[in-house]
Structure formats: C-alpha cells, structure tokens
C-alpha positions in Angstrom: 114.2 91.5 84.3 117.1 92.8 86.4 118.8 94.3 83.3 115.8 96.4 82.4 115.5 97.7 86.0 119.2 98.7 86.1 119.1 100.5 82.8 115.9 102.3 83.6 117.1 103.2 87.0 120.1 105.0 85.4 117.8 106.9 83.1 115.7 107.8 86.1 112.5 106.8 84.4 112.1 103.2 85.4 108.7 101.4 85.6 108.8 101.8 89.4 109.0 105.6 89.3 
C-alpha cells in the first residue's frame, strides 16, 4: 500500500491526515 500513501500524501488528504 505504498503507492496509495504516496499519491494521497501529494494530495494532502491521505488516510493518516
């Protein structure tokens, strides 16, 4: 699930935020 985290991190709305 690294790809999802990286893409989400760029959008600034990842599952960890």
